[in-house]
MDAnalysis code that builds the backbone (N, CA, C; Angstrom):
import MDAnalysis as mda
import numpy as np

u = mda.Universe.empty(324, n_residues=108, atom_resindex=np.repeat(np.arange(108), 3), trajectory=True)
u.add_TopologyAttr("name", ["N", "CA", "C"] * 108)
u.add_TopologyAttr("resid", np.arange(1, 109))
u.add_TopologyAttr("resname", ["PRO", "ASN", "PHE", "ASP", "PRO", "LEU", "GLY", "LEU", "SER", "LYS", "THR", "ALA", "ASP", "ASP", "GLU", "THR", "LEU", "LYS", "TRP", "TYR", "ARG", "ALA", "ALA", "GLU", "LEU", "LYS", "HIS", "GLY", "ARG", "VAL", "ALA", "MET", "LEU", "ALA", "ALA", "LEU", "GLY", "PHE", "LEU", "VAL", "GLN", "ASN", "ILE", "TYR", "GLN", "LEU", "PRO", "ASP", "SER", "PRO", "PHE", "GLN", "GLU", "ALA", "ASN", "PRO", "ILE", "ASN", "ALA", "VAL", "TYR", "LYS", "LEU", "TRP", "SER", "GLU", "ARG", "PRO", "LEU", "ALA", "ILE", "MET", "GLN", "ILE", "LEU", "THR", "ALA", "ILE", "ALA", "ALA", "ILE", "GLU", "VAL", "LEU", "GLY", "ASN", "GLN", "VAL", "GLN", "LEU", "GLN", "THR", "GLU", "ASP", "GLY", "GLY", "ASP", "LEU", "LYS", "TRP", "ASP", "PRO", "LEU", "GLY", "ILE", "LYS", "PRO", "ASN"])
u.atoms.positions = np.array([
    [14.625, -13.810, -12.531],
    [15.398, -13.577, -11.505],
    [16.758, -12.478, -12.804],
    [16.910, -12.506, -13.495],
    [17.835, -11.683, -14.294],
    [17.406, -10.492, -14.927],
    [15.902, -9.984, -14.594],
    [15.237, -9.012, -14.976],
    [15.765, -8.103, -14.445],
    [16.406, -6.990, -14.924],
    [16.662, -5.459, -14.066],
    [17.561, -4.580, -15.179],
    [15.884, -4.254, -15.733],
    [16.640, -3.238, -17.230],
    [17.564, -1.892, -16.892],
    [17.095, -1.327, -15.437],
    [18.422, 0.002, -15.204],
    [19.608, -0.701, -14.321],
    [19.569, -1.999, -14.073],
    [20.912, -2.483, -13.584],
    [21.247, -1.951, -12.453],
    [19.960, -1.698, -11.713],
    [20.179, -1.438, -10.462],
    [20.929, -2.027, -9.051],
    [20.609, -3.418, -9.384],
    [21.253, -4.440, -8.475],
    [22.926, -5.075, -8.665],
    [23.481, -4.261, -9.723],
    [24.749, -4.537, -10.012],
    [25.628, -3.756, -8.358],
    [24.904, -2.725, -8.675],
    [25.543, -1.745, -7.771],
    [25.443, -1.810, -6.311],
    [24.287, -2.715, -6.128],
    [23.349, -2.530, -5.006],
    [24.041, -3.328, -3.887],
    [24.359, -3.174, -2.675],
    [24.773, -4.586, -1.754],
    [23.261, -5.142, -1.200],
    [23.509, -6.233, -0.121],
    [22.779, -6.953, 0.237],
    [21.238, -5.880, 0.955],
    [21.673, -5.202, 1.822],
    [20.823, -4.485, 2.368],
    [20.042, -3.879, 1.352],
    [20.930, -3.097, 0.686],
    [20.040, -2.268, -0.218],
    [18.636, -3.267, -1.366],
    [19.439, -4.456, -1.754],
    [18.223, -5.168, -2.575],
    [17.407, -5.876, -1.601],
    [17.536, -5.855, -0.473],
    [16.247, -6.474, 0.704],
    [15.143, -5.120, 0.810],
    [15.962, -3.840, 0.458],
    [14.959, -2.910, 0.569],
    [14.469, -2.581, -0.816],
    [14.913, -2.820, -1.870],
    [14.355, -2.824, -3.323],
    [13.110, -4.177, -3.236],
    [13.315, -4.967, -2.631],
    [12.490, -6.295, -2.752],
    [11.537, -5.774, -2.035],
    [11.322, -5.321, -0.568],
    [10.274, -4.802, 0.181],
    [9.500, -3.792, -0.500],
    [10.155, -3.057, -0.963],
    [9.064, -1.571, -1.603],
    [8.677, -1.992, -2.810],
    [9.103, -3.056, -3.640],
    [8.579, -3.541, -4.745],
    [6.772, -4.310, -4.527],
    [7.363, -5.097, -3.301],
    [6.440, -5.926, -2.816],
    [5.172, -5.123, -2.343],
    [5.530, -4.002, -1.608],
    [4.591, -3.258, -1.300],
    [4.055, -2.395, -1.884],
    [4.380, -1.873, -3.048],
    [3.901, -0.936, -4.489],
    [2.809, -2.140, -4.631],
    [3.360, -3.325, -5.272],
    [2.483, -4.231, -5.694],
    [1.038, -4.320, -5.169],
    [1.229, -4.303, -3.754],
    [-0.184, -4.817, -2.833],
    [-0.753, -3.361, -2.442],
    [-0.551, -2.462, -2.728],
    [-0.777, -1.485, -2.571],
    [-1.834, -1.083, -3.934],
    [-0.806, -1.598, -5.201],
    [-1.943, -1.065, -6.509],
    [-2.464, -2.171, -6.257],
    [-2.559, -3.366, -5.848],
    [-4.009, -4.127, -6.186],
    [-4.985, -4.165, -5.265],
    [-4.616, -3.512, -4.162],
    [-5.488, -2.742, -3.457],
    [-6.437, -1.781, -4.028],
    [-5.819, -0.636, -4.442],
    [-6.039, 0.392, -5.015],
    [-7.218, 0.087, -6.223],
    [-7.077, -1.000, -7.274],
    [-7.433, -1.394, -8.373],
    [-9.179, -1.930, -7.508],
    [-8.566, -2.875, -6.396],
    [-9.751, -3.559, -5.850],
    [-10.993, -2.028, -5.768],
    [-10.574, -1.435, -4.634],
    [-11.131, -0.113, -4.513],
    [-11.815, 0.515, -5.470],
    [-11.043, 0.639, -6.456],
    [-11.581, 1.239, -7.615],
    [-13.249, 0.598, -8.238],
    [-12.956, -0.497, -8.079],
    [-13.608, -1.439, -8.726],
    [-15.469, -1.605, -7.577],
    [-14.823, -1.565, -5.980],
    [-15.870, -1.566, -5.311],
    [-16.780, -0.534, -5.024],
    [-15.890, 0.630, -5.137],
    [-16.854, 1.556, -4.673],
    [-17.758, 1.958, -5.975],
    [-17.530, 1.383, -6.919],
    [-18.747, 1.712, -8.568],
    [-19.672, 1.075, -7.854],
    [-19.859, -0.119, -6.893],
    [-20.827, -0.811, -6.570],
    [-21.598, -0.663, -5.332],
    [-20.904, 0.020, -4.373],
    [-20.712, 0.141, -2.950],
    [-20.333, 1.553, -2.401],
    [-21.312, 2.279, -2.229],
    [-20.963, 3.708, -1.294],
    [-21.363, 3.743, 0.127],
    [-20.415, 4.284, 0.925],
    [-20.927, 4.410, 2.552],
    [-22.122, 5.329, 2.397],
    [-23.335, 4.995, 3.369],
    [-24.527, 6.013, 3.215],
    [-24.300, 7.314, 4.153],
    [-23.174, 8.288, 3.549],
    [-22.871, 9.437, 4.373],
    [-22.529, 10.194, 3.008],
    [-22.956, 11.545, 2.831],
    [-22.977, 12.303, 1.857],
    [-21.344, 12.785, 1.242],
    [-20.337, 12.970, 1.665],
    [-18.992, 12.679, 0.974],
    [-18.721, 11.154, 0.410],
    [-19.314, 10.423, 0.764],
    [-18.843, 9.370, 0.222],
    [-19.993, 8.726, -0.847],
    [-20.806, 9.168, -1.123],
    [-22.157, 8.937, -2.072],
    [-21.429, 9.152, -3.426],
    [-20.291, 9.286, -3.980],
    [-19.498, 9.468, -4.741],
    [-19.103, 8.602, -5.996],
    [-19.616, 8.082, -6.929],
    [-18.866, 6.574, -7.631],
    [-17.479, 7.003, -7.908],
    [-17.839, 8.011, -8.547],
    [-15.947, 8.252, -9.036],
    [-14.860, 8.222, -8.280],
    [-13.681, 7.522, -8.085],
    [-13.118, 7.877, -6.950],
    [-12.158, 9.324, -6.983],
    [-11.903, 9.789, -8.295],
    [-11.246, 10.800, -8.083],
    [-12.310, 12.256, -7.492],
    [-13.476, 12.052, -8.060],
    [-14.245, 13.118, -7.413],
    [-14.481, 12.986, -5.740],
    [-14.655, 11.820, -5.852],
    [-14.847, 11.586, -4.253],
    [-13.627, 12.230, -3.314],
    [-12.717, 11.973, -4.059],
    [-11.545, 12.628, -2.975],
    [-11.549, 14.445, -3.065],
    [-12.039, 14.745, -3.881],
    [-12.392, 16.186, -3.910],
    [-13.094, 16.649, -3.131],
    [-14.567, 15.616, -3.161],
    [-15.643, 16.235, -2.179],
    [-15.300, 16.142, -1.038],
    [-14.730, 14.895, -0.632],
    [-14.075, 14.730, 1.014],
    [-13.437, 15.818, 1.354],
    [-12.303, 16.197, 0.380],
    [-11.346, 17.159, 0.824],
    [-12.158, 18.507, 0.702],
    [-12.962, 18.525, 0.400],
    [-14.181, 20.417, 0.369],
    [-15.084, 20.059, 1.882],
    [-15.405, 18.778, 1.812],
    [-16.634, 18.981, 2.954],
    [-16.128, 18.395, 3.979],
    [-14.987, 17.327, 4.387],
    [-14.137, 17.167, 5.448],
    [-12.798, 17.171, 5.284],
    [-11.905, 18.068, 5.610],
    [-10.473, 17.750, 4.956],
    [-10.074, 17.359, 6.612],
    [-10.431, 16.914, 7.469],
    [-9.713, 16.676, 8.593],
    [-9.817, 15.056, 8.791],
    [-10.946, 14.633, 7.413],
    [-10.928, 13.167, 6.955],
    [-9.599, 12.797, 6.450],
    [-9.030, 13.613, 5.685],
    [-8.082, 13.553, 4.812],
    [-6.818, 13.452, 5.320],
    [-6.661, 14.532, 6.411],
    [-5.803, 14.169, 7.531],
    [-5.592, 12.753, 8.228],
    [-7.010, 12.393, 8.952],
    [-7.249, 11.455, 9.103],
    [-6.540, 9.923, 7.972],
    [-7.095, 10.320, 7.400],
    [-6.459, 8.884, 6.546],
    [-5.157, 8.870, 5.940],
    [-4.256, 9.801, 5.593],
    [-2.462, 10.269, 5.512],
    [-2.157, 10.247, 7.076],
    [-2.636, 10.510, 8.089],
    [-2.201, 9.807, 9.603],
    [-2.392, 8.379, 9.424],
    [-3.048, 7.489, 8.972],
    [-3.212, 5.992, 9.448],
    [-2.452, 5.401, 8.584],
    [-2.032, 6.088, 6.477],
    [-0.802, 5.770, 5.936],
    [-0.180, 5.582, 6.740],
    [0.623, 6.827, 7.273],
    [2.009, 7.105, 7.877],
    [2.287, 5.928, 8.870],
    [0.900, 5.535, 9.842],
    [1.540, 4.651, 10.538],
    [1.663, 3.278, 10.360],
    [0.991, 2.618, 9.019],
    [1.180, 1.380, 8.450],
    [2.202, 1.535, 8.235],
    [3.125, 2.690, 7.452],
    [4.505, 2.717, 6.745],
    [5.338, 2.718, 7.899],
    [5.391, 3.262, 8.957],
    [5.935, 3.127, 9.973],
    [6.008, 2.154, 10.827],
    [4.909, 1.204, 10.928],
    [4.325, -0.299, 11.156],
    [5.356, -1.387, 10.468],
    [5.064, -0.893, 9.629],
    [5.591, -1.977, 8.239],
    [7.021, -2.003, 8.120],
    [7.840, -0.786, 8.499],
    [9.284, -1.140, 8.179],
    [9.905, -1.198, 9.685],
    [8.862, -0.981, 10.570],
    [9.556, -1.858, 12.193],
    [9.572, -2.914, 11.535],
    [8.839, -3.812, 11.571],
    [8.826, -5.450, 10.914],
    [9.582, -5.693, 10.320],
    [9.631, -4.790, 9.218],
    [10.755, -4.657, 8.371],
    [12.049, -5.156, 8.581],
    [12.322, -4.567, 9.351],
    [13.263, -4.284, 10.301],
    [14.184, -5.744, 10.911],
    [12.997, -6.443, 11.270],
    [13.049, -7.367, 12.113],
    [13.039, -8.815, 11.017],
    [12.837, -9.053, 9.932],
    [12.765, -9.974, 8.876],
    [14.096, -10.256, 7.992],
    [14.027, -11.385, 7.859],
    [15.172, -11.267, 7.017],
    [15.294, -10.968, 5.606],
    [13.893, -11.610, 5.149],
    [13.263, -11.794, 3.891],
    [12.525, -10.089, 3.496],
    [13.200, -9.908, 2.396],
    [12.939, -8.348, 2.150],
    [11.200, -8.608, 1.599],
    [10.486, -7.896, 2.006],
    [8.681, -7.762, 1.736],
    [8.087, -8.882, 2.878],
    [8.691, -9.440, 3.511],
    [7.751, -10.190, 4.424],
    [7.689, -9.859, 5.713],
    [6.745, -9.631, 5.749],
    [6.336, -8.481, 7.062],
    [5.317, -9.788, 8.040],
    [5.613, -10.806, 8.377],
    [5.455, -12.203, 8.805],
    [3.774, -11.745, 9.208],
    [3.123, -11.647, 8.311],
    [1.545, -11.629, 8.209],
    [0.928, -12.566, 7.274],
    [0.049, -13.552, 7.746],
    [-0.301, -14.684, 7.052],
    [-1.455, -15.342, 7.901],
    [-2.827, -14.704, 7.336],
    [-4.074, -15.361, 8.446],
    [-4.651, -16.199, 7.905],
    [-4.280, -16.170, 6.620],
    [-4.658, -17.335, 6.193],
    [-3.817, -18.682, 5.968],
    [-3.035, -18.687, 6.526],
    [-1.684, -19.613, 6.547],
    [-1.574, -20.464, 5.178],
    [-1.508, -19.127, 4.205],
    [-1.422, -19.850, 2.743],
    [0.304, -19.916, 2.138],
    [1.457, -19.186, 3.458],
    [2.596, -19.097, 2.761],
    [3.109, -20.458, 3.053],
    [3.847, -20.915, 1.922],
    [4.745, -22.047, 1.668],
    [5.837, -21.839, 2.510],
    [6.065, -23.243, 3.299],
    [7.186, -23.400, 4.627],
    [8.821, -23.259, 3.748],
])
């Protein structure tokens, strides 16, 4: 609870701290999904030419060169998720709590 090497919490109000917590949790979740995607892509690829690349970075380059609109579709989906997440976050009291627990594992 006292780990704040940059001292960001010393000058932040409660609303800003809530935003910091939400951003930290979101970035952690995205990093976990990205790590999982890196591993899965080495094992399984979709049966379409741009998706046959096992190296994730080369796959993005190949997708951009063959189907640039697919990249735009992915970026649009990411933007929609960000906007939806921010709207849900405005309605909650706890930073990072998106009120989504499909497995029912969140403690009460």
